[in-house]
C-alpha positions as CSV (number, residue, x, y, z in Angstrom):
1,X,0.0,0.0,0.0
2,X,1.1,3.6,-0.8
3,X,0.0,6.7,0.9
4,X,0.1,10.0,-1.0
5,X,-0.2,13.2,1.1
6,X,-0.9,16.8,-0.1
7,X,0.6,19.3,2.3
8,X,0.3,23.1,2.4
9,X,3.8,24.6,2.1
10,X,2.9,27.7,4.1
11,X,1.1,26.2,7.1
12,X,2.4,22.6,7.0
13,X,-1.2,21.3,7.2
14,X,-2.2,18.2,5.3
15,X,-4.9,19.1,2.7
16,X,-5.3,15.7,0.9
17,X,-4.6,12.0,1.5
18,X,-4.8,9.3,-1.1
19,X,-4.0,5.6,-0.7
20,X,-3.3,3.2,-3.5
21,X,-2.3,-0.4,-3.9
22,X,1.5,-0.8,-4.2
23,X,1.2,-1.8,-7.9
24,X,-0.6,1.5,-8.9
25,X,1.7,4.0,-10.5
26,X,2.4,7.2,-8.6
27,X,1.0,9.4,-11.4
28,X,-2.5,7.8,-11.1
29,X,-3.5,9.7,-7.9
30,X,-1.4,12.8,-8.5
31,X,-4.3,15.0,-9.7
32,X,-6.2,14.2,-6.6
33,X,-3.4,15.7,-4.4
34,X,-3.7,19.1,-6.1
35,X,-6.2,21.6,-4.8
36,X,-6.2,23.9,-7.8
37,X,-4.1,26.9,-6.5
38,X,-0.7,25.4,-7.3
39,X,1.7,27.3,-9.6
40,X,4.7,25.0,-9.5
41,X,5.0,21.2,-8.9
42,X,8.3,19.7,-7.8
43,X,8.4,15.9,-8.1
44,X,10.8,13.0,-8.1
45,X,11.8,11.1,-11.1
46,X,8.8,8.7,-10.7
47,X,6.6,11.5,-12.0
48,X,8.2,11.8,-15.4
49,X,5.5,12.7,-17.9
50,X,3.0,14.2,-15.4
51,X,2.7,17.4,-17.5
52,X,1.4,15.4,-20.5
53,X,-1.5,13.7,-18.6
54,X,-4.9,14.9,-19.6
55,X,-6.0,15.9,-16.1
56,X,-3.0,18.3,-15.8
57,X,-3.7,20.1,-19.1
58,X,-4.9,23.7,-18.8
59,X,-4.0,24.1,-15.1
60,X,-1.2,26.6,-15.6
61,X,1.2,24.7,-13.4
62,X,4.9,24.6,-14.0
63,X,6.3,21.1,-13.5
64,X,9.8,20.6,-12.2
65,X,10.4,16.8,-12.3
66,X,13.7,15.3,-11.4
67,X,15.8,13.6,-14.0
68,X,16.1,9.8,-13.9
69,X,19.3,8.9,-12.1
70,X,20.8,7.0,-15.0
71,X,20.2,10.0,-17.3
72,X,21.8,12.3,-14.8
73,X,24.9,10.2,-14.5
74,X,25.2,10.2,-18.2
75,X,25.2,14.0,-18.5
76,X,28.2,15.2,-20.6
77,X,31.1,17.0,-19.0
78,X,30.3,20.2,-20.8
79,X,29.1,23.6,-19.6
80,X,25.5,22.6,-20.5
81,X,25.8,19.2,-18.8
82,X,27.2,20.8,-15.6
83,X,24.4,23.4,-15.7
84,X,21.8,20.6,-16.0
85,X,23.4,18.8,-13.0
86,X,23.2,22.0,-11.0
87,X,19.5,22.4,-11.9
88,X,18.9,18.8,-10.7
89,X,20.8,19.5,-7.5
90,X,18.7,22.5,-6.8
91,X,15.4,20.5,-7.4
92,X,16.7,17.8,-5.1
93,X,17.4,20.4,-2.4
94,X,13.9,21.9,-2.8
95,X,12.3,18.4,-2.4
96,X,14.5,17.7,0.7
97,X,13.6,20.8,2.7
98,X,13.1,19.9,6.3
99,X,9.5,19.2,7.0
100,X,7.6,17.6,9.9
101,X,7.6,13.8,9.6
102,X,3.9,13.8,8.6
103,X,4.7,15.9,5.5
104,X,7.6,13.9,4.1
105,X,6.9,12.4,0.7
106,X,3.7,14.6,0.4
107,X,2.5,17.4,-1.7
108,X,2.7,21.1,-0.8
109,X,0.4,24.0,-1.8
110,X,2.6,26.3,-3.9
111,X,5.4,23.9,-4.6
112,X,4.0,20.4,-4.7
113,X,6.4,17.7,-3.6
114,X,5.6,14.1,-4.5
115,X,7.5,11.4,-2.8
């Protein structure tokens, strides 16, 4: 079983909880974690393709999804590759901000975190 939690980034209060069987992809309940006021969504690599899902279209949300680890390790040692790596590091730091234990792996209001 998986538990998906939506948490307000300003107050730290949980605003949505979804549970799924372990064999259900994380993208399936993603739309149910959003309350409609989000402007940016930060998510781990398991949420690749979230911006293309029909339920996410027309919401005006900017999606910042982590690069898959294998793709990140294969980044070229060029200025562009190093910049991409810095961007991925920044996204990881945002997702790893200290939060109360009940919030970990959940979603936030302005910057949704999926875990």
